[in-house]
C-alpha positions as CSV (number, residue, x, y, z in Angstrom):
1,M,-24.1,34.6,42.5
2,V,-24.3,33.8,38.8
3,A,-26.8,36.0,37.0
4,N,-29.9,34.6,35.4
5,C,-28.9,35.2,31.7
6,H,-30.2,33.0,28.9
7,Q,-26.8,32.1,27.6
8,E,-25.4,28.8,28.8
9,A,-22.5,29.5,31.2
10,G,-20.5,28.0,34.0
11,D,-17.4,26.7,32.3
12,P,-15.3,29.9,32.3
13,I,-16.5,30.7,35.8
14,E,-15.7,27.3,37.3
15,A,-12.4,27.2,35.4
16,A,-11.5,30.6,36.8
17,R,-12.2,29.4,40.3
18,G,-10.1,26.3,39.7
19,L,-7.2,28.4,38.4
20,Q,-7.1,30.6,41.6
21,P,-4.6,28.6,43.6
22,W,-2.3,28.2,40.7
23,L,-2.5,31.9,39.7
24,K,-1.8,32.9,43.3
25,N,1.4,30.9,43.2
26,Q,2.4,32.4,39.8
27,A,1.6,36.0,40.7
28,T,5.1,37.0,41.7
29,R,6.6,35.4,38.5
30,I,4.0,37.1,36.4
31,E,4.9,40.5,37.9
32,E,8.6,39.9,37.5
33,A,8.1,38.9,33.8
34,N,6.5,42.3,33.2
35,R,3.9,40.5,31.0
36,L,1.8,37.3,31.0
37,P,4.3,34.4,30.5
38,P,3.3,32.1,27.7
39,D,2.3,29.2,30.0
40,V,0.0,31.6,32.0
41,A,-1.6,32.8,28.8
42,E,-2.1,29.2,27.7
43,K,-3.9,28.4,31.0
44,L,-6.3,31.3,30.5
45,V,-6.9,30.2,26.9
46,E,-7.6,26.6,28.1
47,A,-10.0,28.0,30.7
48,G,-12.0,29.7,27.9
49,L,-11.4,33.1,29.4
50,F,-10.5,34.6,26.0
51,K,-13.6,33.0,24.4
52,M,-16.2,34.6,26.6
53,S,-17.3,37.2,24.0
54,V,-16.4,35.3,20.9
55,P,-19.5,34.7,18.7
56,K,-20.9,31.2,19.0
57,R,-20.5,30.6,15.3
58,Y,-16.7,30.7,15.9
59,G,-16.9,28.3,18.8
60,G,-17.2,31.1,21.5
61,Y,-19.5,31.4,24.4
62,E,-21.2,34.8,23.7
63,L,-21.4,34.9,27.5
64,C,-23.7,37.3,29.2
65,P,-21.6,40.3,30.4
66,S,-22.7,39.6,34.0
67,Q,-21.3,36.1,33.9
68,A,-18.1,37.2,32.1
69,S,-17.7,39.8,34.9
70,L,-18.0,37.1,37.5
71,A,-15.4,34.9,35.8
72,V,-13.0,37.9,35.7
73,F,-13.8,38.6,39.4
74,E,-12.8,35.0,40.2
75,V,-9.5,35.3,38.2
76,A,-8.7,38.5,40.1
77,R,-8.7,36.6,43.4
78,G,-5.7,34.8,42.0
79,C,-3.9,37.4,39.9
80,A,-4.7,41.0,39.1
81,S,-2.9,41.2,35.8
82,S,-4.5,38.0,34.5
83,A,-7.9,39.3,35.4
84,W,-7.3,42.8,33.9
85,L,-6.4,41.3,30.6
86,S,-9.3,38.8,30.7
87,G,-11.8,41.6,31.4
88,L,-10.4,43.9,28.7
89,V,-10.4,41.1,26.0
90,A,-14.0,40.2,26.8
91,A,-15.1,43.8,26.2
92,N,-12.9,44.3,23.2
93,L,-14.2,41.2,21.5
94,M,-17.7,42.4,21.9
95,M,-16.6,45.3,19.7
96,V,-14.8,43.0,17.2
97,G,-18.0,41.1,16.9
98,K,-19.6,44.2,15.3
99,F,-17.0,44.3,12.4
100,S,-17.7,42.9,9.0
101,D,-17.9,39.1,8.7
102,R,-14.8,39.1,6.6
103,A,-12.8,40.9,9.4
104,Q,-14.3,38.5,12.0
105,D,-13.2,35.5,9.9
106,E,-9.7,36.8,10.1
107,V,-9.7,37.5,13.8
108,F,-11.9,34.6,15.1
109,G,-11.2,32.1,12.4
110,G,-7.4,32.5,12.1
111,G,-6.5,29.4,14.1
112,R,-5.2,31.1,17.2
113,P,-6.9,32.6,20.3
114,A,-8.5,36.0,19.6
115,I,-6.7,38.3,22.0
116,V,-7.2,41.9,20.9
117,P,-6.0,45.0,22.8
118,M,-8.0,48.2,21.8
119,L,-6.1,51.5,21.8
120,T,-8.9,54.0,21.9
121,G,-8.3,56.4,24.7
122,G,-6.2,59.1,23.2
123,V,-3.0,57.1,23.6
124,G,-1.7,57.4,20.0
125,Y,0.8,59.9,18.6
126,D,2.8,60.6,15.4
127,I,-0.1,58.9,13.5
128,I,-0.2,59.2,9.7
129,V,-3.3,58.1,7.9
130,A,-3.5,58.1,4.1
131,P,-6.8,56.9,2.5
132,T,-6.7,54.7,-0.6
133,E,-9.4,53.4,-2.9
134,D,-9.8,50.2,-1.0
135,G,-8.6,51.1,2.6
136,L,-5.8,53.2,4.0
137,R,-2.1,53.3,4.7
138,L,-1.3,53.8,8.4
139,S,1.7,54.3,10.7
140,G,2.1,55.6,14.2
141,K,2.9,55.0,17.8
142,W,0.7,54.1,20.8
143,R,1.0,53.7,24.6
144,Y,-0.6,51.2,26.9
145,A,-1.0,48.2,24.6
146,S,-2.2,45.8,27.3
147,G,-1.3,42.2,26.6
148,I,0.5,43.0,23.4
149,D,3.0,40.2,23.9
150,I,0.2,37.6,23.7
151,A,-2.1,39.5,21.3
152,S,-3.3,38.2,17.9
153,W,-4.7,41.5,16.6
154,V,-4.8,45.1,17.8
155,G,-7.6,47.7,17.4
156,L,-6.7,51.3,16.8
157,L,-8.9,54.4,17.0
158,I,-7.7,56.8,14.3
159,Q,-8.9,59.9,12.5
160,V,-9.6,59.2,8.8
161,P,-9.3,62.3,6.6
162,G,-12.3,63.1,4.4
163,N,-14.0,65.8,2.3
164,D,-16.1,66.8,5.3
165,G,-13.1,66.7,7.7
166,P,-11.6,63.8,9.7
167,R,-13.9,61.1,11.0
168,P,-13.0,58.6,13.8
169,A,-12.8,55.0,12.8
170,L,-11.7,51.8,14.5
171,V,-9.3,49.6,12.5
172,L,-7.8,46.2,13.0
173,V,-4.1,45.4,12.5
174,P,-2.3,42.0,13.0
175,Q,-0.1,42.0,16.1
176,E,3.0,41.0,14.2
177,E,3.0,44.3,12.3
178,F,3.9,46.1,15.5
179,S,7.3,46.6,17.1
180,I,7.2,46.4,20.9
181,D,9.2,48.6,23.3
182,D,9.8,46.0,26.1
183,A,11.5,48.6,28.3
184,S,8.5,51.0,28.3
185,W,6.3,49.3,30.9
186,Q,7.8,50.4,34.3
187,V,4.9,51.0,36.6
188,L,3.6,50.8,40.2
189,G,1.1,48.0,39.8
190,M,-0.4,45.5,37.4
191,R,3.0,45.0,35.9
192,G,2.0,41.6,34.5
193,T,-0.3,43.2,32.0
194,G,2.7,44.2,29.9
195,S,0.9,47.3,28.6
196,K,3.8,48.4,26.6
197,N,4.4,51.1,23.9
198,V,4.1,49.9,20.3
199,A,5.1,51.4,16.9
200,L,3.7,50.6,13.5
201,E,5.6,51.2,10.3
202,E,3.4,52.0,7.3
203,V,0.9,49.2,6.7
204,F,-2.1,48.8,4.5
205,V,-5.5,48.4,6.3
206,P,-8.2,47.1,3.9
207,A,-11.7,48.7,4.1
208,H,-13.3,45.5,5.6
209,R,-11.2,45.9,8.7
210,M,-12.5,49.4,9.4
211,L,-15.6,50.5,11.3
212,D,-17.0,53.9,11.8
213,W,-16.5,54.9,15.5
214,Q,-19.8,56.9,15.7
215,V,-21.7,53.9,14.5
216,L,-20.2,51.9,17.4
217,Q,-21.0,54.6,19.9
218,E,-24.6,54.6,18.7
219,G,-24.9,50.8,19.2
220,G,-24.6,50.0,15.5
221,R,-22.7,47.3,13.6
222,H,-21.0,47.0,10.2
223,P,-23.5,46.5,7.4
224,D,-21.9,43.1,6.6
225,C,-22.0,41.8,10.2
226,S,-24.1,38.7,10.8
227,N,-24.0,38.6,14.6
228,D,-27.2,39.4,16.3
229,G,-26.8,38.0,19.8
230,M,-27.6,40.0,22.9
231,I,-24.0,40.8,23.7
232,F,-23.6,42.6,20.4
233,H,-26.4,45.0,21.3
234,Y,-25.1,45.6,24.9
235,P,-24.0,49.2,25.5
236,L,-20.3,49.3,24.7
237,N,-19.2,51.8,27.3
238,S,-21.1,49.9,30.0
239,A,-19.3,46.8,28.9
240,F,-15.9,48.5,29.1
241,A,-16.7,49.9,32.6
242,L,-17.6,46.4,33.7
243,S,-14.3,45.1,32.2
244,V,-12.3,47.2,34.6
245,A,-14.6,47.2,37.6
246,A,-14.8,43.4,37.9
247,P,-11.1,42.8,38.3
248,T,-10.8,45.8,40.7
249,L,-13.5,44.3,43.0
250,G,-11.9,40.9,42.7
251,V,-8.5,42.2,43.9
252,A,-10.3,43.9,46.8
253,A,-11.7,40.5,47.7
254,A,-8.2,39.0,47.4
255,V,-6.9,41.7,49.8
256,V,-9.4,40.6,52.4
257,E,-8.8,36.9,51.9
258,T,-5.1,37.3,52.1
259,Y,-5.4,39.4,55.2
260,T,-7.7,36.8,56.8
261,D,-5.2,34.0,56.1
262,T,-2.5,36.2,57.7
263,V,-4.5,37.0,60.8
264,R,-5.0,33.3,61.5
265,T,-1.2,32.8,62.1
266,R,0.3,36.2,62.9
267,V,1.5,37.2,66.3
268,A,1.9,40.9,67.1
269,S,5.6,41.6,67.8
270,G,4.9,44.3,70.4
271,T,2.4,42.5,72.6
272,G,3.0,38.8,71.7
273,Q,-0.8,38.5,71.2
274,A,-2.2,36.3,68.5
275,Q,-3.7,38.7,65.9
276,V,-6.7,36.4,65.6
277,E,-7.8,37.7,69.0
278,D,-7.4,41.3,68.1
279,R,-10.8,43.2,67.8
280,V,-9.6,45.5,65.1
281,A,-8.5,42.6,63.0
282,Q,-11.8,40.8,63.5
283,I,-13.7,43.9,62.4
284,A,-11.6,44.2,59.3
285,V,-12.1,40.6,58.3
286,G,-15.9,40.7,59.0
287,S,-16.5,44.0,57.3
288,G,-14.2,43.4,54.3
289,T,-15.7,39.9,53.6
290,A,-19.3,41.2,53.7
291,V,-18.6,44.4,51.7
292,T,-16.6,42.7,48.9
293,H,-19.3,40.0,48.6
294,L,-22.0,42.6,48.4
295,L,-20.2,44.6,45.8
296,C,-19.6,41.6,43.6
297,E,-23.3,40.6,43.9
298,G,-24.3,44.1,42.9
299,L,-22.0,44.1,39.9
300,V,-23.4,40.8,38.6
301,T,-27.0,41.5,39.3
302,G,-26.8,45.0,37.8
303,A,-25.1,43.8,34.6
304,A,-27.7,41.0,34.3
305,A,-30.6,43.4,34.7
306,L,-29.2,45.4,31.8
307,S,-28.7,42.3,29.8
308,R,-32.4,41.3,30.2
309,R,-33.5,44.8,29.1
310,V,-31.2,44.6,26.0
311,E,-32.5,41.1,25.1
312,A,-36.1,42.3,25.5
313,G,-35.3,45.0,22.8
314,E,-35.6,47.9,25.2
315,S,-33.8,51.1,24.5
316,I,-31.3,51.9,27.2
317,S,-31.4,55.7,27.9
318,L,-28.4,57.9,28.6
319,K,-29.8,58.3,32.1
320,D,-29.9,54.5,32.6
321,R,-26.4,54.1,31.3
322,A,-25.1,56.9,33.5
323,M,-26.8,55.2,36.6
324,F,-25.1,51.9,35.7
325,R,-21.7,53.6,35.3
326,M,-22.1,55.5,38.5
327,R,-22.9,52.3,40.4
328,L,-19.7,50.7,39.1
329,A,-17.6,53.8,40.0
330,A,-19.1,54.0,43.5
331,S,-18.6,50.2,44.0
332,T,-14.9,50.4,43.2
333,S,-14.4,53.4,45.4
334,L,-16.1,51.4,48.3
335,A,-13.9,48.4,47.5
336,L,-10.7,50.5,47.7
337,R,-11.9,52.1,51.0
338,E,-12.4,48.6,52.5
339,A,-9.0,47.5,51.2
340,Q,-7.5,50.6,52.9
341,K,-8.9,49.5,56.2
342,V,-7.0,46.2,55.8
343,F,-3.8,47.9,54.8
344,R,-4.0,50.1,57.9
345,S,-4.6,47.1,60.1
346,V,-1.5,45.4,58.7
347,G,0.7,48.3,59.7
348,G,4.4,48.4,59.0
349,S,4.6,44.8,57.8
350,L,3.0,46.0,54.6
351,L,6.1,48.0,53.7
352,P,8.7,45.3,52.7
353,S,8.4,44.6,49.0
354,G,7.7,41.1,47.7
355,S,4.8,40.1,50.0
356,P,1.3,39.2,48.6
357,L,-0.3,42.1,50.4
358,E,2.3,44.6,49.2
359,R,1.7,43.5,45.6
360,L,-2.1,43.7,46.1
361,F,-1.7,47.2,47.6
362,R,0.1,48.4,44.4
363,D,-2.3,46.5,42.1
364,I,-5.6,47.8,43.5
365,H,-4.3,51.4,43.6
366,A,-3.2,51.2,40.0
367,M,-6.5,49.6,38.9
368,S,-8.7,52.1,40.7
369,S,-7.0,55.0,39.0
370,H,-8.4,54.0,35.6
371,F,-10.5,56.8,34.1
372,L,-13.6,54.6,33.7
373,L,-13.7,54.2,37.5
374,Q,-13.5,57.9,38.5
375,E,-16.6,59.0,40.3
376,D,-16.4,62.7,39.6
377,P,-16.7,62.6,35.7
378,I,-19.4,60.0,35.8
379,G,-21.1,61.8,38.7
380,E,-21.1,65.0,36.8
381,A,-22.6,63.4,33.7
382,F,-25.3,61.5,35.8
383,G,-26.1,64.6,37.8
384,R,-26.5,66.8,34.8
385,L,-28.9,64.2,33.2
386,L,-30.9,64.0,36.4
387,L,-31.1,67.8,36.4
388,D,-32.2,67.9,32.8
389,L,-29.0,69.6,31.7
390,D,-26.8,68.9,28.6
391,L,-24.0,66.4,29.0
392,P,-20.4,67.6,29.3
393,K,-18.5,67.7,26.0
394,N,-17.1,64.3,25.0
395,A,-19.0,62.4,27.6
396,R,-19.1,58.7,26.6
397,L,-22.0,56.7,28.1
C-alpha cells in the first residue's frame, strides 16, 4: 500500500508497524499521563517518526506525504495520541522547511529532535506584538499546544503591525520560553497529546525566525531558504488535512481490529452463544476490515498522485485542492460511520471506562471533530468552485 513516490522510504513505516504492539500496551499509561511520557516520545524519535519531513541536508527523510501518512496510520493502530502528534509534526516541519536557512539551522541543527507545535488556528489571546528594527517583542497566551511537553520549538501565527495595517506572520519561539498550564488539558479523548495552554512572557523574536503568512499560503518560501525538495512545494493545507485524516483512519482500523479480537473469545451473557457465530458480528468484522483498508488505500494513493503532480511542476488548482480535501473529509466520515457500527454491536459492554474499545470510542470522536475534517465547510467551498462561484470568505485550500 506504499505509494510510488521517488523519495526513499520504508524505515519509518516499518518502524511504526513494529511499534504497534508496544504502543497498544502503553496506551492506557499514555492517556493517564495526559501527555506523551518521555520514554514513549523517545521510541517515536528512534523510529524516525519526527524526521519524516526534516530536510535531507539535516539528516531527515523528506518523506513523500503519502508515505508519511501511511506511517502515521500504522502508529494510530497502536496509539491515537502518538499518531496525532506524529502527523501534526510531519506537516508542521514541512512549514519550518520554508523558513530562512538560519532559522532552520536553529530548529533542525540544534542537537535535539525537531518537534514543533504550530498554533495557527485562532487559538491565541492577550497577544502583544511590538516591532523592532531587527525583529519584534512578543507576549501572549495560546490554547491547544499539542505535544508541548516534548516540543523543541513552537510556531505562532500572529498579526504584525505595519504602516498599511497588521499583516499575519508565522514566528518560531524556543519551547523553553513558554510556561505550561498542566491542569488545562481535561478532555474527552486524545488525552495523551497533552495539548495544553501555554503563556509567553515578553520575548524577542529575530527577523530571521519570521515568515509572511500570505507567502506560505501562496506556496512560497523565505528568500533565504535553500530547500527545493518536492515536499516543500506540496500544498500546505492539503498536508495539514492529511496530518489529521491519517491518524483518524488508523484509529478506525484499530476499532475494527480490537473488536475482531474481542469477538473471537466473547460469549454473549444473555444467550451463552459464542459471538464469533453471531451474524451481526461477522458482518461488522467483514465490512469494517474492508472499508478501513479501502479508505487507507485511497488516502495514500490520493496523496501520492498529488505528489507526482507537484514534482512534475504542475500548478495545483483551487478546485483540485478542494477535491482532495473533500475526499479526506468524506473518508473520515465513512471511517467514523464504520466504527459506530462496531460500537453498536458491542452494546453495553462498551460503557465501563478503561477498556481499549471505550478509549478508542472517545479518541475517534475527538479526532473526527477537528475542523479540517468537517464535510460541510469543505463541501461548500468545493461546491462553489464547481459552480463557478467565489469562495467563502477565509476559505483556506
